[in-house]
C-alpha positions as a Python dict, from the first residue, in 0.01 Angstrom:
ca = {
    (1, 'M'): (0, 0, 0),
    (2, 'I'): (-270, -240, -130),
    (3, 'K'): (-299, -470, 160),
    (4, 'G'): (-632, -340, 377),
    (5, 'K'): (-783, -160, 67),
    (6, 'K'): (-1140, -181, -15),
    (7, 'V'): (-1186, -182, -381),
    (8, 'V'): (-1495, -180, -617),
    (9, 'I'): (-1439, -318, -988),
    (10, 'T'): (-1674, -305, -1257),
    (11, 'G'): (-1677, -551, -1575),
    (12, 'A'): (-1498, -802, -1310),
    (13, 'S'): (-1622, -1121, -1480),
    (14, 'S'): (-1320, -1127, -1736),
    (15, 'G'): (-1017, -991, -1904),
    (16, 'I'): (-857, -692, -1736),
    (17, 'G'): (-1138, -697, -1438),
    (18, 'R'): (-1088, -1048, -1374),
    (19, 'E'): (-712, -1022, -1343),
    (20, 'L'): (-708, -708, -1163),
    (21, 'A'): (-932, -894, -907),
    (22, 'L'): (-666, -1174, -865),
    (23, 'L'): (-391, -928, -834),
    (24, 'L'): (-528, -710, -578),
    (25, 'A'): (-697, -978, -361),
    (26, 'S'): (-311, -1161, -373),
    (27, 'E'): (-201, -822, -245),
    (28, 'G'): (-430, -788, 28),
    (29, 'A'): (-726, -605, -77),
    (30, 'S'): (-1079, -653, -9),
    (31, 'I'): (-1287, -681, -317),
    (32, 'V'): (-1623, -569, -449),
    (33, 'L'): (-1682, -756, -797),
    (34, 'G'): (-1944, -654, -1049),
    (35, 'A'): (-2075, -764, -1377),
    (36, 'R'): (-2368, -907, -1537),
    (37, 'R'): (-2232, -1260, -1624),
    (38, 'I'): (-2282, -1423, -1234),
    (39, 'D'): (-2166, -1749, -1307),
    (40, 'L'): (-1815, -1612, -1418),
    (41, 'L'): (-1806, -1399, -1075),
    (42, 'Q'): (-1903, -1685, -885),
    (43, 'S'): (-1600, -1867, -1022),
    (44, 'L'): (-1353, -1612, -1007),
    (45, 'A'): (-1469, -1523, -617),
    (46, 'G'): (-1408, -1918, -568),
    (47, 'S'): (-1083, -1881, -704),
    (48, 'I'): (-1002, -1592, -484),
    (49, 'R'): (-1135, -1704, -167),
    (50, 'S'): (-940, -2044, -192),
    (51, 'K'): (-647, -1875, -167),
    (52, 'G'): (-786, -1667, 152),
    (53, 'G'): (-884, -1341, -26),
    (54, 'D'): (-1160, -1137, 74),
    (55, 'V'): (-1437, -1066, -191),
    (56, 'S'): (-1829, -997, -234),
    (57, 'I'): (-1979, -1025, -571),
    (58, 'L'): (-2317, -849, -717),
    (59, 'E'): (-2457, -915, -1012),
    (60, 'C'): (-2458, -593, -1160),
    (61, 'D'): (-2562, -389, -1516),
    (62, 'V'): (-2396, -80, -1485),
    (63, 'T'): (-2601, 125, -1723),
    (64, 'K'): (-2874, 84, -1484),
    (65, 'R'): (-2824, 379, -1230),
    (66, 'S'): (-2971, 180, -915),
    (67, 'E'): (-2770, -124, -977),
    (68, 'A'): (-2420, 76, -1021),
    (69, 'E'): (-2498, 272, -696),
    (70, 'E'): (-2578, -61, -531),
    (71, 'L'): (-2220, -189, -606),
    (72, 'V'): (-2086, 67, -420),
    (73, 'H'): (-2291, 95, -134),
    (74, 'T'): (-2243, -290, -91),
    (75, 'C'): (-1868, -243, -50),
    (76, 'V'): (-1937, 21, 217),
    (77, 'R'): (-2159, -219, 424),
    (78, 'T'): (-1949, -524, 367),
    (79, 'F'): (-1616, -359, 429),
    (80, 'G'): (-1664, -26, 578),
    (81, 'A'): (-1504, 170, 321),
    (82, 'I'): (-1423, 217, -39),
    (83, 'D'): (-1111, 328, -91),
    (84, 'V'): (-1056, 256, -470),
    (85, 'L'): (-1350, 242, -742),
    (86, 'V'): (-1207, 97, -1098),
    (87, 'N'): (-1455, 169, -1354),
    (88, 'N'): (-1351, -106, -1584),
    (89, 'A'): (-1683, -222, -1731),
    (90, 'G'): (-1685, -141, -2173),
    (91, 'R'): (-1802, -281, -2465),
    (92, 'G'): (-1724, -164, -2836),
    (93, 'H'): (-1897, -164, -3160),
    (94, 'F'): (-1820, -215, -3523),
    (95, 'S'): (-1946, 6, -3818),
    (96, 'S'): (-1871, 293, -4018),
    (97, 'V'): (-2037, 638, -3892),
    (98, 'E'): (-2285, 614, -4172),
    (99, 'D'): (-2400, 259, -4068),
    (100, 'T'): (-2362, 309, -3681),
    (101, 'T'): (-2742, 319, -3567),
    (102, 'D'): (-2898, 531, -3326),
    (103, 'E'): (-2925, 226, -3091),
    (104, 'M'): (-2532, 171, -3108),
    (105, 'I'): (-2446, 506, -3005),
    (106, 'E'): (-2723, 525, -2715),
    (107, 'S'): (-2553, 192, -2613),
    (108, 'M'): (-2201, 290, -2615),
    (109, 'F'): (-2252, 593, -2416),
    (110, 'R'): (-2490, 424, -2179),
    (111, 'L'): (-2200, 158, -2087),
    (112, 'N'): (-1886, 363, -2166),
    (113, 'V'): (-1983, 665, -2031),
    (114, 'F'): (-2314, 722, -1856),
    (115, 'S'): (-2210, 463, -1603),
    (116, 'L'): (-1942, 657, -1465),
    (117, 'W'): (-2183, 923, -1302),
    (118, 'Y'): (-2371, 645, -1153),
    (119, 'T'): (-2079, 512, -982),
    (120, 'V'): (-1877, 779, -937),
    (121, 'R'): (-2133, 992, -734),
    (122, 'P'): (-2187, 776, -443),
    (123, 'A'): (-1792, 661, -442),
    (124, 'L'): (-1749, 1056, -387),
    (125, 'G'): (-2021, 1075, -111),
    (126, 'Y'): (-1770, 820, 70),
    (127, 'M'): (-1432, 926, -20),
    (128, 'K'): (-1473, 1274, 57),
    (129, 'R'): (-1624, 1234, 437),
    (130, 'R'): (-1265, 1022, 459),
    (131, 'Q'): (-1099, 1282, 247),
    (132, 'S'): (-909, 1004, 50),
    (133, 'G'): (-991, 777, -219),
    (134, 'H'): (-878, 669, -602),
    (135, 'I'): (-1148, 659, -895),
    (136, 'I'): (-964, 473, -1190),
    (137, 'N'): (-1142, 469, -1515),
    (138, 'M'): (-1073, 247, -1837),
    (139, 'A'): (-1046, 445, -2133),
    (140, 'S'): (-841, 315, -2440),
    (141, 'M'): (-614, 459, -2697),
    (142, 'A'): (-939, 492, -2859),
    (143, 'G'): (-986, 791, -2621),
    (144, 'K'): (-700, 967, -2740),
    (145, 'L'): (-678, 896, -3104),
    (146, 'G'): (-939, 842, -3402),
    (147, 'F'): (-959, 495, -3519),
    (148, 'P'): (-1221, 383, -3827),
    (149, 'Y'): (-1517, 183, -3796),
    (150, 'N'): (-1567, 232, -3429),
    (151, 'S'): (-1656, 587, -3408),
    (152, 'G'): (-1921, 538, -3131),
    (153, 'Y'): (-1668, 384, -2895),
    (154, 'V'): (-1404, 630, -2974),
    (155, 'A'): (-1651, 925, -2912),
    (156, 'A'): (-1724, 744, -2579),
    (157, 'K'): (-1368, 652, -2446),
    (158, 'H'): (-1283, 1022, -2564),
    (159, 'A'): (-1564, 1122, -2313),
    (160, 'C'): (-1419, 924, -2067),
    (161, 'V'): (-1109, 1061, -2079),
    (162, 'G'): (-1281, 1426, -2058),
    (163, 'F'): (-1479, 1320, -1780),
    (164, 'T'): (-1186, 1193, -1577),
    (165, 'H'): (-983, 1519, -1650),
    (166, 'A'): (-1306, 1754, -1531),
    (167, 'L'): (-1308, 1524, -1241),
    (168, 'R'): (-932, 1554, -1146),
    (169, 'M'): (-990, 1950, -1145),
    (170, 'E'): (-1275, 1917, -910),
    (171, 'L'): (-1077, 1709, -654),
    (172, 'V'): (-765, 1922, -627),
    (173, 'E'): (-660, 1904, -294),
    (174, 'T'): (-929, 1671, -146),
    (175, 'G'): (-697, 1355, -91),
    (176, 'I'): (-892, 1183, -380),
    (177, 'H'): (-732, 1086, -667),
    (178, 'A'): (-863, 1027, -1032),
    (179, 'S'): (-700, 822, -1310),
    (180, 'V'): (-764, 721, -1648),
    (181, 'V'): (-592, 434, -1787),
    (182, 'C'): (-534, 431, -2160),
    (183, 'P'): (-459, 63, -2345),
    (184, 'A'): (-390, -45, -2657),
    (185, 'G'): (-444, -398, -2780),
    (186, 'V'): (-555, -639, -2506),
    (187, 'L'): (-610, -1010, -2545),
    (188, 'T'): (-940, -1025, -2393),
    (189, 'D'): (-1295, -1095, -2580),
    (190, 'W'): (-1329, -731, -2660),
    (191, 'A'): (-1270, -787, -3029),
    (192, 'S'): (-1528, -1122, -3029),
    (193, 'S'): (-1815, -922, -2842),
    (194, 'T'): (-1857, -573, -3050),
    (195, 'E'): (-2179, -461, -3129),
    (196, 'G'): (-2290, -509, -3509),
    (197, 'N'): (-2020, -772, -3575),
    (198, 'P'): (-1737, -899, -3406),
    (199, 'M'): (-1404, -727, -3499),
    (200, 'L'): (-1168, -974, -3452),
    (201, 'P'): (-1224, -1153, -3821),
    (202, 'F'): (-1178, -822, -3937),
    (203, 'F'): (-826, -747, -3749),
    (204, 'S'): (-730, -1059, -3875),
    (205, 'E'): (-808, -1031, -4237),
    (206, 'S'): (-719, -669, -4271),
    (207, 'G'): (-301, -705, -4062),
    (208, 'P'): (-181, -817, -4415),
    (209, 'I'): (-326, -585, -4614),
    (210, 'I'): (-201, -294, -4382),
    (211, 'K'): (146, -466, -4386),
    (212, 'R'): (165, -476, -4764),
    (213, 'I'): (51, -77, -4796),
    (214, 'A'): (288, 28, -4535),
    (215, 'E'): (535, -173, -4719),
    (216, 'E'): (458, -37, -5054),
    (217, 'R'): (455, 306, -4968),
    (218, 'G'): (779, 320, -4703),
    (219, 'T'): (540, 403, -4446),
    (220, 'Q'): (625, 326, -4076),
    (221, 'L'): (308, 232, -3897),
    (222, 'P'): (213, 376, -3557),
    (223, 'P'): (475, 279, -3335),
    (224, 'I'): (284, 124, -3039),
    (225, 'E'): (344, -221, -2929),
    (226, 'G'): (127, -477, -3035),
    (227, 'V'): (-158, -714, -2798),
    (228, 'V'): (-59, -770, -2463),
    (229, 'P'): (-240, -1006, -2185),
    (230, 'P'): (-494, -850, -1951),
    (231, 'A'): (-269, -937, -1648),
    (232, 'R'): (-7, -641, -1785),
    (233, 'I'): (-297, -399, -1765),
    (234, 'A'): (-394, -530, -1392),
    (235, 'A'): (-14, -461, -1300),
    (236, 'K'): (-17, -113, -1459),
    (237, 'I'): (-324, -37, -1288),
    (238, 'V'): (-173, -164, -915),
    (239, 'E'): (127, 82, -1003),
    (240, 'C'): (-154, 370, -1046),
    (241, 'I'): (-325, 282, -732),
    (242, 'N'): (40, 264, -518),
    (243, 'N'): (143, 574, -703),
    (244, 'P'): (-150, 795, -862),
    (245, 'T'): (-93, 920, -1197),
    (246, 'P'): (-330, 1149, -1424),
    (247, 'E'): (-300, 935, -1705),
    (248, 'V'): (-166, 537, -1767),
    (249, 'Y'): (-28, 391, -2063),
    (250, 'T'): (36, 19, -2067),
    (251, 'H'): (181, 17, -2421),
    (252, 'E'): (530, 59, -2501),
    (253, 'G'): (554, 378, -2754),
    (254, 'A'): (189, 460, -2696),
    (255, 'E'): (219, 793, -2476),
    (256, 'E'): (458, 884, -2757),
    (257, 'F'): (239, 840, -2994),
    (258, 'V'): (-33, 1029, -2842),
    (259, 'R'): (193, 1309, -2776),
    (260, 'L'): (276, 1324, -3158),
    (261, 'T'): (-91, 1341, -3235),
    (262, 'A'): (-149, 1641, -2998),
    (263, 'T'): (143, 1837, -3138),
    (264, 'D'): (129, 1735, -3522),
    (265, 'R'): (-191, 1568, -3598),
    (266, 'S'): (-119, 1518, -3961),
    (267, 'K'): (234, 1365, -3938),
    (268, 'A'): (58, 1109, -3684),
    (269, 'E'): (-208, 1037, -3915),
    (270, 'A'): (-17, 953, -4172),
    (271, 'H'): (153, 662, -4001),
    (272, 'Q'): (-232, 560, -3988),
    (273, 'I'): (-317, 556, -4355),
    (274, 'P'): (-237, 208, -4441),
    (275, 'V'): (-390, 140, -4136),
    (276, 'V'): (-716, 322, -4279),
    (277, 'L'): (-723, 181, -4636),
    (278, 'G'): (-660, -185, -4543),
    (279, 'E'): (-917, -166, -4294),
    (280, 'R'): (-1154, 20, -4550),
    (281, 'T'): (-1099, -269, -4812),
    (282, 'V'): (-1194, -526, -4563),
    (283, 'Y'): (-1503, -331, -4438),
    (284, 'E'): (-1611, -293, -4783),
    (285, 'K'): (-1583, -648, -4865),
    (286, 'I'): (-1743, -726, -4559),
    (287, 'K'): (-2036, -490, -4623),
    (288, 'K'): (-2117, -589, -4972),
    (289, 'G'): (-2136, -994, -4858),
    (290, 'K'): (-2433, -853, -4593),
    (291, 'P'): (-2788, -945, -4740),
    (292, 'G'): (-2959, -639, -4861),
    (293, 'T'): (-2649, -416, -4898),
}
């Protein structure tokens, strides 16, 4: 079912986007890849072409409407249609609510939310003419749950989930599908490139503290699978293209914990208390170490 499909992927230069491009190309899709890091896109395109894949690349910042729209138009000009749009581009931030600047809030929403309209609007124009297509938006477990010290990202990914649900309602019985993907931890450079400060050292230092607090309190931590490779997420997205579903959960235990949160938020949050306390300890330590704080 993938062979012959024309696919656009944003944020394709690394991580999930890169793995998805490689997987789709290996199954016969024609792909347009967009990202800001053109050198990485060129390398990826070379790998795909060396194996006989059909790919076009475009240096693209999806926070700029004209560039995001051009990515969609390029797919239609190059391959004659757009069957699947994967809005994968995204970035997080690391800051408490009171330390989150206006610039961070605007940045989180420009990339993780506003860009959805920039790509989806032109894509829908083409898809509606053919009465077929699939729009897949990359959210996160942060789009379903609350996490401390990245409220701007959490709010933006909740908006991504809401956008996708609203889009689904508009597309009922049109032949066009819309899906949202909600991964937990993935082995990419996401935690190293968050705005404010990288979160990777924060996660590493807080991990043992969280485990100790959970053991002392006899609290079971959220039963969600740990960090997985990006190829896992890519495979789940391909499954969704073949068999469209409203929401895609990529980690064991994730969907069940989301259901628990929806039915009994207080009970779900009790599982997260050691996480919050452990991360608070490290965040306050980091903050005290900053000049001028």
